Backbone as a chain_set.jsonl record, in Angstrom:
{"seq": "XXXXXXXXXXXXXXXXXXXXXXXXXXXXXXXXXXXXXXXXXXXXXXXXXXXXXXXXXXXXXXXXXXXXXXXXXXXXXXXXXXXXXXXXXXXXXXXXXXXXXXXXXXXXXXXXXXXXXXXXXXXXXXXXXXXXXXXXXXXXX", "coords": {"N": [[50.456, -139.987, -47.584], [47.879, -141.27, -49.564], [47.519, -143.51, -50.875], [47.798, -146.316, -49.354], [48.535, -149.623, -48.764], [46.855, -150.831, -46.954], [44.379, -149.689, -47.561], [43.817, -150.744, -50.006], [41.659, -152.569, -52.298], [42.084, -155.221, -53.007], [43.975, -158.308, -53.088], [47.471, -158.532, -52.666], [48.599, -160.187, -54.702], [46.737, -160.578, -56.431], [44.726, -162.547, -58.791], [42.5, -161.732, -60.66], [41.263, -158.542, -60.933], [38.704, -156.639, -60.465], [36.806, -153.827, -61.522], [33.88, -152.401, -60.666], [30.668, -150.959, -60.458], [27.994, -151.529, -58.199], [25.361, -151.647, -58.946], [25.455, -151.92, -61.772], [26.199, -153.135, -65.084], [28.525, -152.497, -66.247], [32.148, -153.113, -66.564], [35.517, -153.357, -65.513], [38.059, -155.535, -66.148], [41.046, -156.698, -65.075], [43.682, -158.963, -65.563], [46.106, -160.615, -63.938], [48.509, -162.604, -64.838], [49.534, -165.933, -63.629], [49.703, -164.516, -61.39], [51.953, -162.845, -61.082], [52.523, -160.086, -60.68], [52.672, -157.43, -58.414], [49.936, -155.832, -56.975], [47.696, -153.155, -56.648], [44.374, -151.813, -55.637], [42.052, -149.243, -55.854], [38.916, -147.693, -54.993], [38.25, -144.645, -55.907], [36.207, -142.387, -56.354], [34.074, -141.056, -54.328], [34.971, -142.558, -52.032], [37.922, -142.773, -51.402], [38.13, -140.091, -52.493], [36.268, -137.355, -52.078], [35.607, -134.831, -51.882], [35.647, -133.702, -54.292], [35.259, -133.911, -58.022], [36.02, -136.977, -59.684], [37.579, -139.886, -61.165], [36.409, -143.228, -61.237], [37.812, -145.341, -59.985], [41.142, -146.688, -59.398], [43.761, -148.55, -60.329], [46.678, -150.128, -59.649], [49.978, -151.362, -60.61], [52.424, -152.287, -59.191], [54.867, -153.807, -59.742], [55.487, -153.402, -62.452], [55.258, -150.717, -62.477], [53.025, -149.205, -63.306], [49.935, -147.421, -63.576], [46.538, -147.321, -63.717], [43.887, -145.491, -64.444], [40.414, -145.451, -64.099], [37.27, -145.104, -65.59], [33.848, -145.718, -65.335], [31.033, -145.354, -67.322], [28.159, -143.836, -68.505], [26.504, -143.445, -71.377], [27.673, -140.973, -72.164], [30.67, -140.764, -72.981], [32.436, -138.534, -73.282], [32.18, -136.988, -70.76], [33.673, -138.269, -69.025], [36.383, -137.442, -69.344], [36.916, -135.118, -67.824], [36.915, -136.332, -65.355], [38.665, -138.205, -65.429], [41.022, -136.871, -65.7], [41.022, -135.341, -63.393], [41.657, -137.441, -61.437], [44.252, -138.263, -62.247], [45.564, -135.684, -61.829], [45.369, -135.581, -59.109], [46.945, -137.812, -58.144], [49.297, -138.07, -59.25], [51.536, -137.149, -58.33], [52.141, -138.689, -56.082], [52.521, -141.044, -57.435], [54.92, -140.814, -58.753], [57.227, -141.758, -61.29], [55.752, -143.76, -62.217], [54.084, -144.964, -65.221], [51.208, -143.867, -66.821], [47.828, -144.959, -67.54], [44.644, -144.812, -69.046], [41.324, -145.662, -68.684], [38.118, -146.232, -70.224], [35.0, -147.255, -69.573], [32.019, -147.848, -71.217], [28.353, -147.601, -71.192], [27.366, -147.272, -73.781], [28.585, -146.084, -76.68], [28.351, -142.931, -78.172], [28.651, -141.695, -81.388], [28.915, -138.921, -81.812], [30.072, -138.394, -79.382], [32.538, -139.173, -79.604], [33.681, -137.283, -81.356], [33.672, -134.935, -79.897], [35.331, -131.908, -78.816], [36.854, -132.007, -76.551], [37.32, -134.743, -75.883], [38.604, -135.671, -78.034], [41.248, -134.098, -77.893], [42.077, -135.133, -75.608], [42.466, -137.887, -76.148], [44.437, -137.611, -78.405], [46.501, -136.621, -76.841], [47.104, -138.711, -75.245], [47.159, -140.947, -76.771], [47.807, -144.475, -77.233], [47.522, -145.079, -74.758], [45.213, -144.531, -73.684], [42.016, -146.405, -73.645], [38.979, -147.429, -74.789], [35.748, -148.889, -74.163], [32.793, -150.496, -74.755], [30.427, -151.845, -72.085], [32.259, -154.158, -71.335], [35.566, -154.262, -70.512], [38.342, -155.879, -70.876], [41.695, -156.912, -69.773], [45.374, -157.887, -69.785], [47.488, -157.488, -67.358]], "CA": [[50.08, -140.786, -48.628], [46.68, -141.639, -49.597], [47.471, -144.896, -51.541], [48.678, -146.983, -48.77], [48.229, -151.052, -49.23], [45.744, -151.321, -46.342], [43.216, -149.371, -48.332], [43.537, -151.554, -51.281], [40.637, -153.578, -52.281], [42.486, -156.413, -53.605], [45.128, -159.037, -52.471], [48.772, -158.153, -53.358], [49.04, -160.858, -56.16], [45.353, -161.131, -56.925], [44.689, -162.937, -60.173], [41.786, -160.943, -61.372], [40.893, -157.416, -60.348], [37.224, -156.074, -60.96], [36.293, -152.513, -60.997], [32.551, -152.62, -61.187], [29.723, -150.488, -59.485], [27.069, -152.587, -57.716], [23.971, -151.493, -59.848], [25.742, -151.674, -63.206], [26.779, -154.213, -65.859], [29.82, -152.146, -66.874], [33.249, -153.206, -65.586], [36.841, -153.472, -66.141], [38.694, -156.658, -65.569], [42.429, -156.972, -65.241], [44.187, -160.009, -65.447], [47.249, -160.807, -63.355], [48.54, -164.167, -65.062], [50.348, -166.469, -62.798], [49.864, -163.707, -60.135], [53.218, -162.649, -60.821], [52.49, -158.71, -60.34], [52.121, -156.862, -57.095], [48.777, -154.698, -57.515], [46.519, -152.392, -55.478], [43.145, -151.368, -56.505], [41.316, -148.371, -55.031], [37.82, -146.89, -55.148], [38.655, -143.363, -55.737], [34.968, -141.483, -56.262], [33.059, -141.312, -53.13], [35.627, -143.224, -50.916], [39.178, -142.004, -51.1], [37.901, -138.793, -52.759], [34.875, -137.233, -51.702], [35.387, -133.367, -52.073], [35.504, -133.323, -55.654], [34.863, -135.036, -58.9], [37.252, -137.79, -59.728], [37.257, -141.188, -61.68], [35.877, -144.198, -60.233], [38.837, -146.527, -59.708], [42.652, -146.563, -59.693], [44.545, -149.964, -60.404], [48.155, -149.946, -59.531], [50.801, -152.401, -60.836], [53.646, -151.76, -58.508], [55.853, -154.538, -59.922], [55.838, -152.831, -63.752], [55.217, -149.207, -62.389], [51.884, -148.619, -64.158], [48.737, -146.801, -62.854], [45.499, -147.047, -64.653], [42.928, -144.553, -63.992], [39.065, -146.165, -64.739], [35.964, -144.436, -65.208], [32.631, -146.205, -65.796], [30.25, -144.334, -67.628], [26.81, -144.385, -69.216], [26.654, -143.283, -72.932], [28.263, -139.786, -72.621], [32.041, -140.763, -72.448], [33.336, -137.199, -73.186], [32.126, -136.562, -69.451], [34.83, -139.005, -68.453], [37.581, -137.099, -69.375], [37.372, -134.29, -66.447], [37.131, -137.087, -64.158], [40.214, -138.927, -65.432], [42.046, -135.807, -65.443], [41.265, -135.13, -61.939], [42.198, -138.518, -60.936], [45.565, -138.063, -62.587], [46.129, -134.728, -61.088], [45.565, -135.785, -57.73], [47.746, -138.861, -57.524], [50.612, -138.145, -60.25], [52.833, -136.903, -57.667], [52.321, -139.822, -55.099], [52.761, -142.115, -58.124], [56.264, -140.465, -59.596], [57.958, -142.85, -61.685], [54.834, -144.753, -62.894], [53.453, -144.957, -66.402], [49.921, -143.626, -66.648], [46.857, -145.276, -68.405], [43.244, -144.393, -68.98], [40.264, -146.621, -69.205], [36.624, -145.752, -70.04], [34.011, -148.431, -69.809], [30.657, -147.163, -71.24], [27.253, -148.597, -71.794], [27.111, -146.989, -75.106], [29.351, -145.079, -77.209], [27.715, -142.174, -79.39], [29.554, -141.343, -82.507], [29.123, -137.771, -81.536], [30.858, -138.245, -78.314], [34.153, -139.32, -79.943], [33.993, -136.225, -82.448], [33.749, -133.908, -78.951], [36.967, -131.569, -78.856], [37.594, -132.39, -75.158], [37.567, -136.013, -76.084], [39.669, -135.778, -79.187], [42.342, -133.688, -77.415], [42.584, -136.18, -74.489], [42.866, -139.206, -76.913], [45.606, -137.125, -79.087], [47.486, -136.377, -75.805], [47.505, -140.127, -74.453], [47.228, -141.97, -77.695], [47.489, -145.816, -77.07], [47.489, -145.181, -73.268], [43.692, -144.461, -73.516], [41.493, -147.43, -74.156], [37.502, -147.199, -74.306], [35.117, -149.963, -74.716], [31.362, -150.758, -74.196], [30.03, -152.977, -71.238], [33.33, -154.859, -70.297], [37.114, -154.154, -70.981], [39.383, -157.051, -70.323], [43.081, -156.855, -70.367], [46.252, -158.269, -69.033], [48.43, -156.416, -67.036]], "C": [[48.579, -141.275, -48.403], [46.678, -143.123, -50.006], [48.259, -145.923, -50.624], [47.951, -148.557, -48.889], [47.107, -151.37, -48.165], [44.42, -150.826, -46.826], [42.884, -150.081, -49.414], [42.387, -152.551, -51.095], [40.848, -155.021, -52.869], [43.65, -157.075, -52.741], [46.508, -158.404, -53.193], [48.995, -158.698, -54.726], [47.694, -161.23, -56.489], [45.275, -161.453, -58.287], [43.947, -162.176, -61.034], [41.169, -159.819, -60.401], [39.78, -156.822, -61.309], [36.991, -154.893, -60.527], [34.88, -152.463, -61.743], [31.633, -152.002, -60.139], [28.713, -151.448, -59.378], [26.117, -152.544, -58.579], [24.128, -151.479, -61.487], [26.339, -152.833, -63.747], [28.295, -153.867, -66.211], [30.919, -152.46, -65.895], [34.494, -153.568, -66.471], [37.422, -154.592, -65.481], [40.146, -156.698, -66.003], [42.93, -158.24, -64.75], [45.597, -160.236, -65.081], [47.721, -162.407, -63.426], [49.694, -164.551, -64.184], [50.759, -165.5, -61.243], [51.283, -163.155, -59.922], [53.383, -160.967, -60.701], [51.998, -158.371, -59.159], [51.209, -155.699, -57.458], [48.118, -154.304, -56.417], [45.502, -151.809, -56.424], [42.309, -150.51, -55.333], [40.08, -147.78, -55.701], [38.052, -145.46, -54.992], [37.251, -142.355, -55.256], [34.163, -142.009, -55.201], [33.757, -141.969, -51.909], [36.924, -142.556, -50.56], [39.072, -140.573, -51.482], [36.63, -138.536, -52.851], [34.721, -135.774, -51.851], [35.398, -132.865, -53.439], [35.441, -134.234, -56.698], [36.178, -135.769, -59.196], [36.743, -139.354, -60.678], [37.103, -142.121, -60.812], [36.806, -145.034, -59.533], [40.322, -146.237, -60.068], [43.26, -147.917, -59.674], [46.017, -149.641, -60.597], [48.934, -151.168, -59.675], [51.97, -152.04, -60.365], [54.797, -152.518, -58.99], [56.377, -153.69, -61.459], [55.638, -151.384, -63.69], [54.268, -148.708, -63.335], [50.622, -148.361, -63.255], [47.645, -146.766, -64.04], [44.23, -146.461, -63.926], [41.617, -145.13, -64.586], [38.093, -145.393, -64.377], [34.852, -145.131, -66.017], [31.685, -145.312, -65.891], [29.099, -144.747, -68.274], [27.207, -144.253, -70.8], [27.495, -141.871, -73.246], [29.699, -139.838, -72.208], [32.76, -139.471, -72.589], [33.213, -136.586, -71.668], [33.199, -137.382, -68.709], [36.064, -138.345, -68.359], [37.971, -135.905, -68.097], [37.483, -135.237, -65.21], [38.431, -137.884, -64.268], [41.26, -137.961, -65.332], [42.217, -135.476, -64.002], [41.922, -136.221, -61.196], [43.701, -138.423, -60.943], [46.177, -136.876, -61.731], [46.317, -134.779, -59.327], [46.412, -136.885, -57.189], [49.018, -139.009, -58.33], [51.687, -138.114, -59.385], [53.203, -138.159, -56.597], [52.51, -141.084, -56.007], [53.93, -141.847, -59.166], [56.673, -141.652, -59.954], [56.987, -143.84, -62.476], [54.362, -144.394, -64.261], [51.939, -144.742, -66.085], [48.938, -144.241, -67.912], [45.607, -145.031, -68.024], [42.215, -145.308, -69.549], [38.782, -145.96, -69.116], [35.895, -146.943, -70.438], [32.61, -147.656, -69.807], [29.501, -148.005, -71.48], [26.905, -148.393, -73.256], [28.007, -146.031, -75.619], [28.645, -144.182, -78.53], [28.711, -141.705, -80.295], [30.163, -139.787, -82.26], [30.151, -137.498, -80.372], [32.258, -138.288, -78.701], [34.524, -138.189, -80.835], [34.133, -135.106, -81.291], [35.282, -133.423, -78.803], [37.607, -131.966, -77.655], [38.258, -134.049, -75.254], [38.754, -136.334, -76.802], [41.223, -135.224, -78.61], [43.068, -134.633, -76.464], [43.236, -137.468, -75.322], [44.28, -138.983, -77.707], [46.728, -137.042, -78.155], [48.149, -137.715, -75.457], [47.506, -141.077, -75.46], [47.077, -143.373, -77.146], [47.546, -146.039, -75.636], [45.885, -145.009, -72.848], [42.963, -145.662, -74.378], [39.966, -147.088, -73.763], [36.693, -148.316, -74.743], [33.743, -149.868, -74.09], [31.156, -151.951, -73.441], [31.445, -153.575, -70.348], [34.679, -154.665, -71.2], [37.754, -155.093, -70.156], [40.768, -156.679, -70.683], [43.902, -157.541, -69.457], [47.217, -157.433, -68.625], [49.747, -156.737, -67.626]], "O": [[48.135, -141.609, -47.304], [45.871, -143.896, -49.489], [49.314, -146.38, -51.064], [46.742, -148.571, -49.119], [46.345, -152.267, -48.527], [43.4, -151.458, -46.549], [41.719, -150.085, -49.812], [42.163, -153.201, -50.074], [39.94, -155.806, -53.142], [44.191, -156.462, -51.821], [46.421, -157.821, -54.274], [49.421, -158.056, -55.686], [47.566, -162.392, -56.877], [45.767, -160.631, -59.06], [44.45, -161.852, -62.109], [40.671, -160.089, -59.308], [39.876, -156.588, -62.513], [36.928, -154.682, -59.315], [34.694, -152.474, -62.96], [31.731, -152.418, -58.985], [28.486, -152.195, -60.33], [25.95, -153.63, -59.133], [23.256, -151.148, -62.291], [26.985, -153.565, -62.997], [29.145, -154.732, -66.422], [30.824, -152.213, -64.693], [34.544, -153.928, -67.647], [37.313, -154.659, -64.257], [40.431, -156.728, -67.201], [42.651, -158.609, -63.609], [46.388, -160.031, -66.001], [47.502, -163.257, -62.563], [50.647, -163.804, -63.962], [51.637, -165.663, -60.395], [51.758, -163.012, -58.796], [54.554, -160.594, -60.623], [50.961, -158.9, -58.758], [51.603, -154.741, -58.123], [47.972, -154.967, -55.389], [45.661, -151.436, -57.586], [41.992, -150.94, -54.224], [40.157, -147.393, -56.867], [38.046, -145.046, -53.832], [37.171, -141.742, -54.191], [33.669, -143.135, -55.151], [33.179, -141.94, -50.822], [37.026, -141.859, -49.551], [39.819, -139.779, -50.91], [35.85, -139.219, -53.515], [33.546, -135.421, -51.963], [35.17, -131.682, -53.689], [35.562, -135.419, -56.388], [37.274, -135.248, -58.987], [35.57, -139.723, -60.732], [37.559, -142.008, -59.674], [36.489, -145.421, -58.409], [40.588, -145.542, -61.048], [43.119, -148.405, -58.553], [46.468, -148.998, -61.545], [48.642, -152.089, -58.912], [52.681, -151.406, -61.145], [55.873, -151.986, -58.719], [57.564, -153.385, -61.574], [55.807, -150.74, -64.725], [54.609, -147.846, -64.145], [50.373, -149.084, -62.291], [47.876, -146.252, -65.135], [43.698, -146.983, -62.947], [41.74, -145.331, -65.794], [37.901, -144.982, -63.232], [34.901, -145.136, -67.247], [31.365, -144.554, -64.975], [28.974, -145.924, -68.613], [28.112, -144.905, -71.322], [27.93, -141.645, -74.375], [30.08, -139.145, -71.265], [33.789, -139.369, -71.922], [34.05, -135.752, -71.322], [33.525, -136.923, -67.614], [36.817, -138.583, -67.415], [39.074, -135.835, -67.553], [38.086, -134.903, -64.19], [39.139, -138.157, -63.298], [42.357, -138.281, -64.875], [43.315, -135.347, -63.46], [42.742, -135.918, -60.33], [44.366, -138.481, -59.909], [47.164, -137.063, -61.02], [47.117, -134.212, -58.584], [46.627, -136.973, -55.98], [49.759, -139.971, -58.129], [52.664, -138.849, -59.523], [54.357, -138.509, -56.352], [52.655, -142.163, -55.431], [53.991, -142.462, -60.231], [56.584, -142.608, -59.184], [57.444, -144.635, -63.297], [54.249, -143.172, -64.361], [51.432, -145.378, -65.162], [49.234, -144.034, -69.089], [45.32, -145.001, -66.828], [42.234, -145.674, -70.724], [38.367, -145.31, -68.156], [36.125, -147.558, -71.479], [32.123, -147.039, -68.859], [29.677, -149.12, -71.973], [26.243, -149.221, -73.882], [28.203, -145.053, -74.898], [28.452, -144.667, -79.645], [29.735, -141.271, -79.767], [31.332, -139.427, -82.404], [30.937, -136.551, -80.395], [33.09, -137.534, -78.197], [35.722, -138.097, -81.105], [34.802, -134.159, -81.706], [36.244, -134.184, -78.697], [38.803, -132.256, -77.654], [39.345, -134.435, -74.824], [39.687, -137.035, -76.411], [42.241, -135.866, -78.867], [44.273, -134.887, -76.467], [44.362, -137.915, -75.104], [45.142, -139.861, -77.732], [47.855, -137.345, -78.548], [49.364, -137.895, -75.376], [47.879, -142.19, -75.091], [46.048, -143.486, -76.481], [47.621, -147.208, -75.257], [45.464, -145.36, -71.746], [43.239, -145.872, -75.559], [39.679, -146.58, -72.68], [37.004, -148.746, -75.853], [33.552, -149.249, -73.043], [31.561, -153.027, -73.882], [31.647, -153.487, -69.137], [34.744, -154.905, -72.406], [37.713, -155.1, -68.926], [41.018, -156.179, -71.78], [43.413, -157.865, -68.375], [47.788, -156.678, -69.412], [50.695, -155.965, -67.478]]}, "num_chains": 1, "name": "protein.A"}
């Protein structure tokens, strides 16, 4: 098991969990109201996963059995899809019984990127479980 609590970047009942690269303004903020959910947060790309491409972060809500794969991107959001799929493929068996969600936070979204076949197929497959936004994506767990 790779996703053990000791490797988590947050406290078990942390109120706000932020996924952010050091030199970037893009970030994903997850709010844990009243700190009622048990959460884990992992840096995947370059930390837990180093031999292949992968999304940047994984946020797990153990109480609600939800896993959020998070990719921070420049303006080419279509390039985030293979990274999200790789994270999903690597950890879905370890997270059996969880619902999966996908988040992309980009610096800019080009209209052509939203028309890309790879992006459209991924969006059609996951529907409302995929969210993408520029600069900051905030949500309540």
